[in-house]
Residue frames as qw, qx, qy, qz and C-alpha x, y, z in Angstrom:
[[0.229, 0.424, 0.806, 0.345, 2.95, 4.63, 25.14],
 [0.088, 0.038, -0.058, -0.994, 1.36, 7.75, 23.67],
 [0.538, 0.320, 0.440, -0.644, -2.36, 8.40, 23.44],
 [0.563, 0.462, -0.424, -0.538, -2.13, 7.64, 19.71],
 [0.604, 0.201, -0.767, -0.078, -0.96, 4.10, 20.45],
 [0.258, -0.251, 0.696, -0.622, -2.57, 3.54, 23.83],
 [0.548, 0.154, 0.714, -0.409, -5.90, 1.88, 24.49],
 [0.688, 0.553, -0.065, -0.465, -6.97, 2.19, 20.84],
 [0.369, 0.535, -0.750, -0.124, -3.92, 0.17, 19.84],
 [0.203, -0.153, 0.920, -0.297, -4.64, -2.47, 22.46],
 [0.656, 0.354, 0.427, -0.511, -8.26, -2.74, 21.37],
 [0.611, 0.604, -0.368, -0.356, -7.09, -3.06, 17.78],
 [0.150, 0.434, -0.888, 0.036, -4.60, -5.77, 18.71],
 [0.420, 0.036, 0.812, -0.403, -7.23, -7.73, 20.62],
 [0.701, 0.481, 0.168, -0.500, -9.67, -7.53, 17.75],
 [0.507, 0.590, -0.582, -0.237, -7.05, -8.74, 15.29],
 [0.052, -0.315, 0.930, -0.185, -6.00, -11.59, 17.54],
 [0.536, 0.187, 0.677, -0.469, -9.61, -12.73, 17.76],
 [0.567, 0.462, -0.330, -0.596, -10.01, -12.94, 13.97],
 [0.949, 0.013, 0.231, -0.214, -10.86, -16.44, 12.70],
 [0.845, 0.449, -0.168, 0.239, -7.82, -16.85, 10.43],
 [0.740, -0.344, -0.065, 0.574, -4.24, -16.94, 11.63],
 [0.053, 0.984, -0.019, -0.168, -2.53, -13.57, 11.77],
 [0.439, 0.810, -0.385, 0.054, 0.89, -12.44, 10.70],
 [0.365, -0.586, 0.713, -0.124, 2.65, -14.77, 13.13],
 [0.788, 0.105, 0.606, -0.029, 1.61, -17.75, 10.99],
 [0.004, -0.509, 0.564, 0.650, 3.78, -17.76, 7.87],
 [0.222, 0.146, 0.925, 0.270, 1.93, -20.68, 6.33],
 [0.255, 0.731, 0.575, -0.262, -1.26, -18.62, 6.18],
 [0.128, 0.843, -0.133, -0.505, 0.62, -15.90, 4.31],
 [0.429, -0.277, 0.723, 0.465, 2.58, -18.22, 2.03],
 [0.495, 0.529, 0.662, 0.194, -0.10, -18.50, -0.69],
 [0.170, 0.964, 0.106, -0.175, 0.03, -14.74, -1.18],
 [0.269, -0.714, 0.518, 0.387, 3.80, -14.87, -1.50],
 [0.569, 0.080, 0.752, 0.322, 3.61, -17.66, -4.06],
 [0.425, 0.817, 0.389, -0.002, 1.51, -15.36, -6.24],
 [0.015, 0.943, -0.248, -0.220, 4.32, -12.80, -6.23],
 [0.474, -0.418, 0.707, 0.317, 6.98, -15.44, -6.87],
 [0.610, 0.362, 0.682, 0.178, 5.06, -16.83, -9.82],
 [0.397, 0.863, 0.293, 0.109, 4.59, -13.50, -11.55],
 [0.332, -0.813, 0.206, 0.433, 7.91, -11.84, -10.68],
 [0.262, -0.373, 0.666, 0.590, 9.51, -13.22, -13.84],
 [0.438, 0.506, 0.734, 0.117, 6.37, -13.59, -15.95],
 [0.163, -0.213, 0.237, 0.934, 6.87, -11.03, -18.69],
 [0.346, -0.060, -0.460, -0.816, 3.59, -11.54, -20.56],
 [0.207, 0.804, 0.379, 0.408, 0.82, -10.52, -20.62],
 [0.439, -0.315, -0.178, 0.822, 2.16, -7.04, -19.96],
 [0.121, 0.911, 0.374, 0.128, 0.65, -3.56, -19.98],
 [0.537, -0.093, -0.008, 0.838, 3.24, -0.88, -20.77],
 [0.063, 0.958, 0.251, -0.125, 2.48, 2.81, -20.24],
 [0.680, -0.181, 0.294, 0.646, 5.33, 3.88, -22.46],
 [0.248, 0.924, 0.016, -0.292, 6.00, 7.36, -23.85],
 [0.781, 0.090, 0.349, 0.510, 8.24, 7.02, -26.92],
 [0.000, -0.810, 0.144, 0.569, 10.37, 9.75, -28.44],
 [0.401, 0.585, -0.577, -0.405, 11.70, 7.68, -31.35],
 [0.902, 0.125, -0.384, -0.153, 12.25, 4.14, -32.60],
 [0.345, 0.417, -0.706, 0.457, 15.15, 3.94, -30.17],
 [0.418, -0.272, 0.521, -0.692, 12.60, 3.60, -27.37],
 [0.857, 0.021, -0.350, -0.379, 11.29, 0.32, -28.72],
 [0.143, 0.366, -0.871, 0.295, 11.83, -2.70, -26.50],
 [0.609, -0.343, -0.706, -0.117, 10.32, -5.57, -24.58],
 [0.545, -0.797, -0.069, -0.250, 9.32, -5.05, -20.95],
 [0.845, -0.412, 0.049, 0.336, 12.50, -6.77, -19.73],
 [0.572, 0.357, 0.092, 0.732, 14.58, -4.56, -22.03],
 [0.050, -0.745, -0.112, -0.656, 12.95, -1.35, -20.86],
 [0.470, -0.646, 0.335, -0.499, 12.65, -2.07, -17.13],
 [0.622, 0.256, -0.740, 0.024, 14.85, -5.11, -16.42],
 [0.017, 0.117, -0.804, 0.583, 14.24, -5.29, -12.67],
 [0.374, 0.316, 0.603, -0.630, 10.46, -4.71, -12.62],
 [0.303, 0.207, -0.590, -0.719, 9.06, -6.24, -15.80],
 [0.187, -0.198, -0.959, -0.072, 6.81, -9.04, -14.47],
 [0.011, 0.458, 0.714, -0.530, 3.39, -9.07, -12.85],
 [0.286, 0.729, 0.607, 0.133, 1.56, -7.44, -15.79],
 [0.167, 0.906, 0.066, 0.383, 2.74, -3.86, -15.18],
 [0.404, 0.479, -0.455, 0.633, 5.56, -1.91, -13.56],
 [0.355, -0.518, 0.353, -0.694, 3.86, -0.88, -10.33],
 [0.935, -0.220, -0.014, -0.277, 2.60, -4.41, -9.68],
 [0.822, 0.250, -0.369, 0.354, 6.13, -5.74, -10.20],
 [0.116, 0.539, -0.436, 0.711, 7.45, -3.16, -7.74],
 [0.566, -0.430, 0.350, -0.611, 5.01, -3.96, -4.99],
 [0.974, 0.000, -0.213, -0.082, 5.40, -7.66, -5.71],
 [0.601, 0.346, -0.485, 0.532, 9.08, -7.21, -4.82],
 [0.275, -0.495, 0.384, -0.729, 8.03, -5.33, -1.68],
 [0.888, -0.232, -0.012, -0.398, 5.93, -8.38, -0.82],
 [0.886, 0.159, -0.371, 0.230, 8.92, -10.70, -1.21],
 [0.257, 0.450, -0.482, 0.706, 11.08, -8.47, 0.96],
 [0.527, -0.444, 0.222, -0.690, 8.38, -8.18, 3.61],
 [0.957, -0.156, -0.121, -0.211, 7.85, -11.92, 3.85],
 [0.785, 0.243, -0.405, 0.401, 11.54, -12.83, 3.86],
 [0.056, 0.507, -0.417, 0.753, 12.17, -10.21, 6.53],
 [0.646, -0.388, 0.211, -0.623, 9.34, -11.39, 8.79],
 [0.944, -0.113, 0.259, -0.168, 9.83, -15.13, 8.27],
 [0.182, 0.737, -0.624, -0.187, 13.48, -15.76, 7.36],
 [0.325, -0.255, 0.910, -0.041, 13.30, -19.50, 8.18],
 [0.740, 0.393, 0.396, -0.376, 10.30, -20.26, 5.97],
 [0.657, 0.075, 0.605, 0.444, 11.15, -22.22, 2.77],
 [0.397, 0.801, 0.377, 0.242, 9.62, -19.49, 0.60],
 [0.226, -0.923, 0.124, 0.285, 12.00, -16.93, 2.10],
 [0.529, -0.326, 0.581, 0.526, 14.89, -18.54, 0.23],
 [0.445, 0.505, 0.621, 0.402, 12.93, -18.39, -3.03],
 [0.035, 0.973, 0.227, -0.031, 12.09, -14.75, -2.38],
 [0.385, -0.756, 0.320, 0.422, 15.73, -13.91, -1.73],
 [0.572, 0.019, 0.632, 0.523, 16.77, -15.60, -4.97],
 [0.309, 0.773, 0.473, 0.289, 14.37, -13.42, -6.97],
 [0.169, -0.974, -0.012, 0.147, 15.56, -10.30, -5.18],
 [0.552, -0.493, 0.457, 0.494, 19.19, -11.23, -5.78],
 [0.520, 0.259, 0.631, 0.515, 18.52, -11.64, -9.49],
 [0.173, 0.811, 0.459, 0.318, 16.51, -8.45, -9.93],
 [0.245, -0.968, -0.040, 0.047, 17.88, -5.86, -7.49],
 [0.766, -0.044, 0.134, 0.627, 21.28, -5.51, -9.09],
 [0.162, -0.619, 0.062, 0.766, 23.15, -2.26, -9.69],
 [0.121, -0.061, 0.659, 0.740, 23.05, -2.76, -13.46],
 [0.048, -0.525, -0.799, -0.288, 19.33, -3.48, -13.70],
 [0.181, -0.795, -0.460, 0.352, 18.37, -0.73, -11.29],
 [0.196, -0.441, 0.234, 0.844, 20.55, 1.78, -13.12],
 [0.015, 0.203, 0.723, 0.660, 18.55, 0.95, -16.26],
 [0.160, -0.695, -0.699, 0.047, 15.33, 1.46, -14.27],
 [0.222, -0.687, -0.170, 0.671, 16.53, 4.88, -13.13],
 [0.130, -0.201, 0.483, 0.842, 17.47, 5.90, -16.65],
 [0.043, -0.443, -0.795, -0.414, 14.06, 4.83, -17.90],
 [0.197, -0.748, -0.556, 0.304, 12.23, 6.76, -15.18],
 [0.193, -0.682, 0.022, 0.705, 14.21, 9.91, -15.92],
 [0.391, 0.191, 0.638, 0.635, 13.74, 9.64, -19.69],
 [0.122, 0.070, -0.153, -0.978, 12.26, 12.48, -21.69],
 [0.514, -0.182, -0.435, -0.717, 8.48, 12.72, -21.53],
 [0.620, -0.261, -0.740, 0.035, 8.10, 10.61, -18.37],
 [0.022, -0.336, 0.421, -0.842, 7.68, 13.27, -15.69],
 [0.647, -0.199, 0.204, -0.707, 4.25, 11.90, -14.73],
 [0.673, 0.132, -0.709, -0.164, 5.04, 8.22, -15.31],
 [0.616, -0.250, -0.721, 0.193, 3.74, 5.98, -12.50],
 [0.059, 0.107, -0.392, 0.912, 2.87, 9.06, -10.45],
 [0.211, -0.708, 0.560, -0.375, 1.93, 8.74, -7.67],
 [0.938, -0.213, 0.096, -0.257, 1.07, 5.05, -7.13],
 [0.915, 0.234, -0.195, 0.264, 4.11, 3.33, -8.63],
 [0.275, 0.626, -0.395, 0.614, 6.53, 5.90, -7.23],
 [0.544, -0.563, 0.316, -0.536, 5.02, 5.51, -3.76],
 [0.988, -0.126, 0.042, -0.076, 5.33, 1.73, -3.89],
 [0.713, 0.445, -0.325, 0.434, 8.97, 1.99, -4.97],
 [0.055, -0.619, 0.436, -0.651, 9.63, 4.12, -1.90],
 [0.812, -0.380, 0.200, -0.395, 7.77, 1.60, 0.24],
 [0.951, 0.169, -0.185, 0.180, 10.05, -1.12, -1.14],
 [0.396, 0.559, -0.403, 0.607, 13.04, 1.04, -0.19],
 [0.447, -0.583, 0.325, -0.596, 11.63, 1.54, 3.31],
 [0.967, -0.193, 0.021, -0.166, 11.20, -2.21, 3.81],
 [0.816, 0.310, -0.276, 0.403, 14.81, -2.83, 2.79],
 [0.090, 0.640, -0.368, 0.668, 16.05, -0.03, 5.05],
 [0.639, -0.503, 0.261, -0.520, 14.25, -1.54, 8.04],
 [0.993, -0.010, -0.118, -0.019, 15.65, -5.04, 7.46],
 [0.311, -0.771, 0.555, 0.021, 18.82, -5.75, 9.43],
 [0.908, 0.126, 0.381, 0.121, 20.34, -8.11, 6.89],
 [0.350, -0.478, 0.452, 0.667, 23.55, -7.83, 4.82],
 [0.304, 0.309, 0.732, 0.525, 21.80, -8.72, 1.55],
 [0.036, 0.860, 0.509, -0.013, 19.04, -6.22, 2.25],
 [0.240, -0.804, 0.090, 0.536, 21.63, -3.50, 2.84],
 [0.338, -0.186, 0.633, 0.671, 23.28, -4.34, -0.47],
 [0.190, 0.556, 0.731, 0.347, 19.96, -4.34, -2.32],
 [0.090, -0.901, -0.334, 0.263, 19.00, -1.06, -0.66],
 [0.295, -0.603, 0.307, 0.675, 22.25, 0.51, -1.81],
 [0.273, 0.111, 0.733, 0.614, 21.62, -0.64, -5.38],
 [0.048, 0.719, 0.676, 0.154, 18.08, 0.74, -5.21],
 [0.263, -0.623, -0.250, 0.693, 19.15, 4.10, -3.76],
 [0.084, -0.155, 0.355, 0.918, 19.52, 6.01, -7.07],
 [0.206, -0.400, -0.726, -0.520, 16.04, 4.92, -8.20],
 [0.338, -0.637, -0.608, 0.331, 14.68, 5.69, -4.73],
 [0.211, -0.476, -0.060, 0.852, 16.11, 9.20, -4.95],
 [0.023, -0.074, -0.564, -0.822, 14.75, 9.67, -8.48],
 [0.269, -0.561, -0.749, -0.226, 11.24, 8.72, -7.33],
 [0.324, -0.650, -0.420, 0.545, 11.47, 11.01, -4.32],
 [0.173, -0.274, 0.201, 0.925, 12.64, 13.81, -6.59],
 [0.101, -0.337, -0.693, -0.630, 9.73, 13.32, -8.97],
 [0.332, -0.687, -0.646, 0.023, 7.29, 13.63, -6.07],
 [0.354, -0.545, -0.203, 0.732, 9.11, 16.58, -4.51],
 [0.092, -0.034, 0.387, 0.917, 8.83, 18.46, -7.81],
 [0.218, -0.410, -0.725, -0.508, 5.14, 17.64, -8.18],
 [0.310, -0.559, -0.707, 0.303, 3.64, 18.16, -4.73],
 [0.103, -0.437, -0.189, 0.873, 4.01, 21.96, -4.54],
 [0.174, 0.073, -0.480, -0.857, 2.23, 22.24, -7.89],
 [0.187, -0.350, -0.907, -0.140, -0.71, 20.06, -6.86],
 [0.227, -0.232, 0.059, -0.944, -3.60, 22.49, -6.47],
 [0.770, -0.168, 0.014, -0.615, -6.24, 19.84, -5.81],
 [0.495, -0.251, 0.825, -0.106, -6.32, 16.31, -4.39],
 [0.470, 0.166, -0.706, -0.504, -6.97, 13.40, -6.74],
 [0.550, -0.146, 0.561, -0.601, -9.91, 11.52, -5.31],
 [0.724, 0.196, -0.524, -0.404, -10.19, 8.50, -7.58],
 [0.855, -0.334, 0.330, -0.218, -10.36, 4.91, -6.37],
 [0.932, 0.287, 0.007, 0.223, -7.49, 3.79, -8.59],
 [0.777, 0.015, -0.072, 0.625, -3.80, 4.46, -9.20],
 [0.242, 0.575, 0.032, 0.781, -3.94, 8.24, -9.49],
 [0.515, -0.792, -0.301, -0.130, -5.36, 8.73, -5.98],
 [0.223, 0.682, -0.410, 0.563, -3.21, 11.00, -3.85],
 [0.599, -0.624, 0.258, -0.430, -4.27, 10.09, -0.29],
 [0.985, -0.143, 0.074, 0.057, -3.11, 6.47, -0.37],
 [0.716, 0.458, -0.165, 0.501, 0.18, 7.40, -2.04],
 [0.090, -0.779, 0.282, -0.553, 0.76, 10.15, 0.54],
 [0.807, -0.511, 0.210, -0.209, 0.52, 7.56, 3.32],
 [0.951, 0.096, 0.030, 0.294, 3.09, 5.28, 1.69],
 [0.473, 0.638, -0.160, 0.587, 5.44, 8.16, 0.96],
 [0.340, -0.775, 0.250, -0.471, 5.18, 9.59, 4.47],
 [0.918, -0.360, 0.165, -0.015, 5.93, 6.20, 6.03],
 [0.829, 0.312, -0.029, 0.463, 9.00, 5.93, 3.77],
 [0.190, 0.776, -0.173, 0.576, 10.20, 9.45, 4.57],
 [0.587, -0.702, 0.255, -0.313, 10.08, 8.77, 8.28],
 [0.962, -0.139, 0.162, 0.168, 11.95, 5.50, 7.87],
 [0.728, 0.448, 0.036, 0.519, 14.54, 7.01, 5.53],
 [0.443, -0.553, -0.155, 0.689, 15.22, 10.00, 7.78],
 [0.244, 0.313, 0.400, 0.826, 13.97, 12.49, 5.20],
 [0.017, -0.589, -0.524, 0.615, 12.29, 15.30, 7.17],
 [0.101, 0.301, -0.300, -0.900, 12.24, 17.39, 4.00],
 [0.318, -0.123, -0.770, -0.539, 9.95, 14.94, 2.21],
 [0.231, -0.443, -0.821, 0.276, 7.99, 14.12, 5.36],
 [0.006, -0.487, -0.280, 0.827, 7.32, 17.80, 5.87],
 [0.208, 0.180, -0.463, -0.842, 6.38, 18.36, 2.24],
 [0.310, -0.263, -0.867, -0.287, 3.92, 15.45, 2.20],
 [0.193, -0.491, -0.697, 0.485, 2.45, 16.52, 5.53],
 [0.069, 0.446, 0.098, -0.887, 1.95, 20.16, 4.56],
 [0.261, 0.062, -0.626, -0.732, 0.58, 19.21, 1.15],
 [0.285, -0.333, -0.896, -0.076, -1.84, 16.70, 2.66],
 [0.104, -0.530, -0.557, 0.630, -3.05, 19.14, 5.26],
 [0.122, 0.326, -0.190, -0.918, -3.49, 21.83, 2.62],
 [0.328, -0.006, -0.717, -0.615, -5.54, 19.52, 0.41],
 [0.484, -0.301, -0.811, -0.133, -7.57, 17.61, 3.01],
 [0.185, -0.119, -0.653, 0.725, -7.71, 19.32, 6.41],
 [0.282, 0.233, 0.249, -0.897, -10.75, 21.45, 5.63],
 [0.232, -0.117, -0.822, -0.507, -12.81, 18.94, 3.67],
 [0.619, -0.165, 0.145, -0.754, -16.56, 18.82, 4.35],
 [0.704, -0.099, 0.648, -0.275, -18.36, 15.60, 5.14],
 [0.134, 0.228, -0.853, -0.449, -17.78, 12.71, 2.75],
 [0.787, 0.080, 0.113, -0.601, -20.76, 10.70, 1.51],
 [0.338, -0.294, 0.890, 0.082, -19.97, 7.00, 1.73],
 [0.692, 0.440, 0.513, -0.252, -23.01, 6.16, -0.42],
 [0.496, 0.793, -0.238, -0.259, -20.99, 7.43, -3.39],
 [0.069, 0.540, -0.838, -0.042, -18.45, 4.64, -2.85],
 [0.457, -0.361, 0.525, 0.621, -17.43, 2.40, -4.38],
 [0.508, 0.571, -0.314, -0.563, -17.22, 3.15, -8.05],
 [0.952, 0.173, -0.003, -0.252, -17.34, 0.09, -10.27],
 [0.868, 0.292, -0.266, 0.302, -13.61, -0.57, -10.48],
 [0.208, -0.847, 0.351, -0.341, -12.15, 0.95, -7.32],
 [0.811, -0.059, -0.509, 0.282, -9.41, -0.73, -5.35],
 [0.305, -0.037, -0.432, 0.848, -8.94, 2.20, -2.97],
 [0.130, -0.806, -0.575, 0.048, -11.50, 4.16, -1.01],
 [0.247, 0.612, -0.010, 0.751, -11.10, 7.91, -1.52],
 [0.458, -0.755, 0.000, -0.470, -12.72, 8.73, 1.84],
 [0.884, -0.459, 0.005, 0.095, -11.07, 6.07, 3.99],
 [0.757, 0.220, -0.049, 0.613, -7.65, 6.65, 2.42],
 [0.053, 0.728, -0.059, 0.681, -7.91, 10.33, 3.26],
 [0.653, -0.688, 0.080, -0.306, -8.72, 9.54, 6.87],
 [0.946, -0.174, 0.005, 0.273, -5.98, 6.90, 7.03],
 [0.545, 0.456, -0.102, 0.696, -3.49, 9.51, 5.85],
 [0.161, -0.744, 0.094, -0.642, -4.59, 12.25, 8.23],
 [0.820, -0.568, -0.026, -0.067, -4.37, 9.93, 11.26],
 [0.830, 0.087, -0.094, 0.542, -0.65, 9.78, 10.43],
 [0.350, 0.389, -0.057, 0.850, -0.20, 13.56, 10.78],
 [0.380, -0.626, -0.023, -0.681, -2.78, 14.73, 13.34],
 [0.050, -0.207, 0.808, -0.550, -2.65, 14.11, 17.07],
 [0.078, -0.304, -0.949, -0.016, -5.43, 11.78, 18.29],
 [0.094, 0.607, 0.543, -0.573, -7.73, 14.46, 19.71],
 [0.203, 0.527, -0.247, -0.788, -7.37, 16.64, 16.61],
 [0.148, 0.071, -0.875, -0.456, -7.89, 13.62, 14.36],
 [0.029, 0.423, 0.879, -0.217, -11.02, 12.59, 16.28],
 [0.181, 0.641, 0.266, -0.697, -12.48, 16.08, 15.86],
 [0.207, 0.405, -0.544, -0.705, -11.65, 16.14, 12.15],
 [0.080, -0.088, -0.968, -0.221, -13.21, 12.69, 11.71],
 [0.192, 0.501, 0.656, -0.531, -16.42, 13.92, 13.37],
 [0.338, 0.648, -0.006, -0.683, -16.91, 16.30, 10.48],
 [0.223, 0.442, -0.702, -0.511, -15.51, 14.19, 7.65],
 [0.408, -0.060, -0.882, -0.230, -17.11, 10.79, 8.34],
 [0.426, -0.212, 0.394, -0.786, -20.14, 11.46, 10.53],
 [0.825, -0.001, -0.337, -0.454, -21.67, 8.15, 9.38],
 [0.444, 0.191, -0.827, 0.287, -19.37, 6.05, 11.55],
 [0.651, -0.589, -0.319, -0.356, -21.63, 4.69, 14.31],
 [0.115, -0.599, 0.599, -0.520, -20.78, 4.66, 17.98],
 [0.782, -0.240, 0.372, -0.438, -22.50, 1.39, 18.85],
 [0.412, -0.258, 0.853, 0.188, -20.48, -1.11, 16.84],
 [0.713, 0.475, 0.491, -0.158, -21.52, -3.21, 13.87],
 [0.396, -0.197, 0.582, 0.683, -20.34, -3.48, 10.28],
 [0.384, 0.620, 0.676, 0.107, -23.51, -2.64, 8.36],
 [0.052, 0.890, 0.066, -0.449, -22.66, 1.02, 7.97],
 [0.141, 0.678, -0.572, -0.439, -20.06, 0.11, 5.30],
 [0.936, 0.181, 0.232, -0.192, -21.22, -2.82, 3.11],
 [0.550, -0.323, 0.640, 0.428, -18.56, -5.07, 1.66],
 [0.372, 0.538, -0.385, -0.651, -18.00, -4.53, -2.07],
 [0.843, 0.201, 0.475, -0.150, -19.40, -7.18, -4.44],
 [0.025, -0.477, 0.697, 0.534, -17.29, -8.68, -7.23],
 [0.798, 0.334, 0.213, -0.454, -19.35, -10.10, -10.10],
 [0.895, 0.435, -0.048, 0.092, -16.58, -11.42, -12.38],
 [0.551, -0.705, 0.343, 0.285, -13.04, -12.11, -11.18],
 [0.725, 0.176, 0.445, 0.496, -11.86, -12.91, -14.68],
 [0.250, 0.860, 0.188, 0.403, -12.34, -9.23, -15.53],
 [0.581, 0.057, -0.325, 0.744, -9.26, -7.37, -14.32],
 [0.079, -0.391, 0.063, -0.915, -11.08, -4.11, -13.64],
 [0.696, -0.479, -0.245, -0.476, -14.02, -5.69, -11.83],
 [0.829, -0.187, -0.429, 0.307, -11.57, -7.71, -9.74],
 [0.187, 0.468, -0.291, 0.813, -10.26, -4.40, -8.41],
 [0.566, -0.568, -0.034, -0.596, -13.09, -4.56, -5.89],
 [0.892, -0.261, -0.313, 0.194, -11.40, -7.48, -4.11],
 [0.519, 0.190, -0.258, 0.792, -8.51, -5.11, -3.59],
 [0.247, -0.569, -0.013, -0.784, -10.91, -2.48, -2.30],
 [0.803, -0.509, -0.222, -0.215, -12.11, -4.85, 0.39],
 [0.807, -0.098, -0.266, 0.517, -8.52, -5.56, 1.43],
 [0.307, 0.313, -0.139, 0.888, -7.46, -1.92, 1.46],
 [0.457, -0.623, -0.145, -0.618, -10.61, -0.84, 3.26],
 [0.845, -0.418, -0.322, 0.091, -9.81, -3.37, 5.98],
 [0.653, -0.087, -0.236, 0.714, -6.34, -1.96, 6.69],
 [0.044, 0.450, 0.038, 0.891, -7.52, 1.64, 6.38],
 [0.614, -0.617, -0.263, -0.416, -10.30, 1.02, 8.89],
 [0.820, -0.336, -0.283, 0.366, -7.75, -0.51, 11.26],
 [0.466, 0.183, -0.098, 0.860, -5.47, 2.48, 10.78],
 [0.235, -0.592, -0.148, -0.757, -8.26, 4.96, 11.46],
 [0.759, -0.572, -0.287, -0.118, -9.16, 3.08, 14.64],
 [0.772, -0.177, -0.217, 0.570, -5.54, 3.10, 15.79],
 [0.288, 0.348, -0.006, 0.892, -5.30, 6.87, 15.25],
 [0.409, -0.699, -0.270, -0.520, -8.20, 7.69, 17.58],
 [0.102, -0.519, 0.590, -0.610, -7.74, 8.53, 21.26],
 [0.078, -0.032, -0.948, 0.306, -8.42, 6.10, 24.08],
 [0.192, 0.397, 0.753, -0.489, -12.05, 5.14, 24.49],
 [0.303, 0.233, -0.287, -0.878, -13.37, 6.70, 21.29],
 [0.652, 0.179, 0.599, -0.428, -16.81, 5.11, 20.79],
 [0.691, 0.576, -0.189, -0.395, -16.27, 4.65, 17.04],
 [0.049, -0.542, 0.833, 0.105, -13.40, 2.19, 17.39],
 [0.542, 0.061, 0.820, -0.172, -15.63, -0.89, 17.66],
 [0.665, 0.635, 0.274, -0.280, -17.61, -0.07, 14.51],
 [0.295, 0.783, -0.495, -0.233, -14.40, 0.61, 12.59],
 [0.157, -0.391, 0.907, 0.009, -12.93, -2.74, 13.61],
 [0.636, 0.279, 0.666, -0.271, -16.20, -4.59, 12.98],
 [0.624, 0.730, -0.003, -0.279, -16.27, -3.24, 9.44],
 [0.116, 0.687, -0.704, -0.135, -12.58, -4.07, 8.98],
 [0.423, -0.157, 0.886, -0.107, -13.19, -7.67, 10.05],
 [0.691, 0.485, 0.453, -0.286, -16.14, -8.05, 7.67],
 [0.497, 0.790, -0.278, -0.228, -14.13, -6.76, 4.72],
 [0.088, -0.584, 0.807, 0.033, -11.13, -8.89, 5.62],
 [0.607, 0.018, 0.773, -0.182, -13.11, -12.12, 5.86],
 [0.712, 0.614, 0.272, -0.203, -14.73, -11.72, 2.44],
 [0.345, 0.838, -0.391, -0.162, -11.58, -10.48, 0.71],
 [0.207, -0.516, 0.831, 0.023, -9.25, -13.22, 1.91],
 [0.684, 0.174, 0.690, -0.163, -11.74, -15.95, 1.01],
 [0.648, 0.728, 0.118, -0.191, -11.81, -14.60, -2.55],
 [0.084, 0.811, -0.551, -0.181, -8.04, -14.63, -2.98],
 [0.935, 0.013, 0.352, -0.031, -7.62, -17.94, -4.80],
 [0.236, -0.542, 0.605, 0.533, -5.15, -16.97, -7.52],
 [0.654, 0.372, 0.657, 0.043, -7.41, -18.51, -10.16],
 [0.475, 0.816, 0.260, 0.203, -7.33, -15.50, -12.48],
 [0.622, 0.037, -0.024, 0.782, -4.09, -13.69, -13.32],
 [0.010, 0.712, 0.228, 0.664, -6.03, -10.43, -13.59],
 [0.526, -0.791, 0.026, -0.312, -6.25, -10.40, -9.81],
 [0.923, -0.280, -0.054, 0.258, -3.54, -12.83, -8.79],
 [0.640, 0.410, -0.099, 0.642, -0.72, -10.66, -10.08],
 [0.088, 0.507, -0.230, 0.826, -1.32, -7.97, -7.44],
 [0.635, -0.590, -0.175, -0.467, -3.87, -8.94, -4.81],
 [0.836, -0.204, -0.387, 0.332, -1.34, -10.96, -2.81],
 [0.332, 0.279, -0.251, 0.865, 0.50, -7.73, -2.06],
 [0.389, -0.491, -0.021, -0.779, -2.63, -6.16, -0.62],
 [0.854, -0.374, -0.334, -0.142, -3.32, -9.29, 1.42],
 [0.732, -0.061, -0.368, 0.570, 0.17, -9.30, 2.94],
 [0.073, 0.411, -0.145, 0.897, 0.04, -5.55, 3.61],
 [0.627, -0.494, -0.119, -0.590, -3.16, -6.16, 5.57],
 [0.911, -0.282, -0.301, -0.014, -2.18, -9.37, 7.32],
 [0.702, 0.028, -0.321, 0.635, 1.27, -8.20, 8.40],
 [0.307, -0.832, -0.337, 0.317, 0.02, -4.92, 9.81],
 [0.483, 0.090, 0.170, 0.854, 2.15, -2.74, 7.55],
 [0.019, -0.521, -0.247, -0.817, 1.32, 0.92, 7.97],
 [0.573, -0.714, -0.381, -0.131, -0.17, 0.55, 11.44],
 [0.201, -0.832, 0.390, -0.339, 1.35, 2.37, 14.41],
 [0.389, 0.381, -0.818, 0.187, 4.13, 0.21, 15.84],
 [0.272, -0.150, 0.747, -0.588, 2.40, -0.43, 19.15],
 [0.780, 0.190, 0.133, -0.582, -0.80, -1.54, 17.45],
 [0.719, 0.400, -0.552, -0.137, 1.22, -3.97, 15.35],
 [0.199, 0.327, -0.837, 0.390, 3.07, -5.27, 18.40],
 [0.539, -0.133, 0.458, -0.695, -0.18, -5.67, 20.31],
 [0.845, 0.164, -0.328, -0.388, -1.01, -8.62, 18.10]]
């Protein structure tokens, strides 16, 4: 066990095991999130299309244009909804919902439909389409399929491979040109996408992309001055610019180097425990799709805080405060995830499962649960 996944990972695992709700070993606790993805995977409308048209020939319904990923309100939500189905079926193959998930995947991840997806992505005028968020989630879907030792998963992964390569190519073309990071709290943010892409590259055996993401991330973030957490969140964030940056850099820096960098970047993290240093975001109207983003912020903050804690060396005095804040965000966010409003239901289940199943955490920290 390395320093990166030593005592910090064990502390993280103990803290997660002590949480009041069942963890990822209880499929029934995760099933409501999966039902959200099942319900919207084939729901074509309402639908938000970001669609560059060159002529009348580009007219079409969502299922015409992107026949595999047309549900869940928009393309990227459909993609990570499919990741959610793969993740659940892989972790809990005997659960009744696993069969329903597999049926959706069988119907959507076909060579024909995914070839149409690839052609759409590579169409004229779409060089920046779904960049980086949707592209990163597509690669995360590919990573989940690659890690699943299952004959159907291997077949689906093979069908997805051309689209996977197209997304990787789009990012490989873009990253060397990126002069500045994108520090928003929404889809355009670079730090969160870099983490997803790096995790995929390592799974897929792509040192070229892993190296490119790592060098780009270090170039953009390594020398940042202190972040001011009082400036977060903005009113419709679902990602934290500061925490996502730290959660990415813990993936590429050794624990001692990461701890030193974190000293300068987030000096507000206390050494005595407690969650008050990072207040949970408040959602005032869950029927408003943009305001409901803040439920997603609470979920993503929780897993980013866990990731930051897992990246620190043994005995770092900030670990307790990081995990206390993660627990506070997790408790509020999961209680809010009722599925009442489609504006949030169509995507928040993915974030809940990403958190609850420990995706993105170092392997030892995940196993420590």
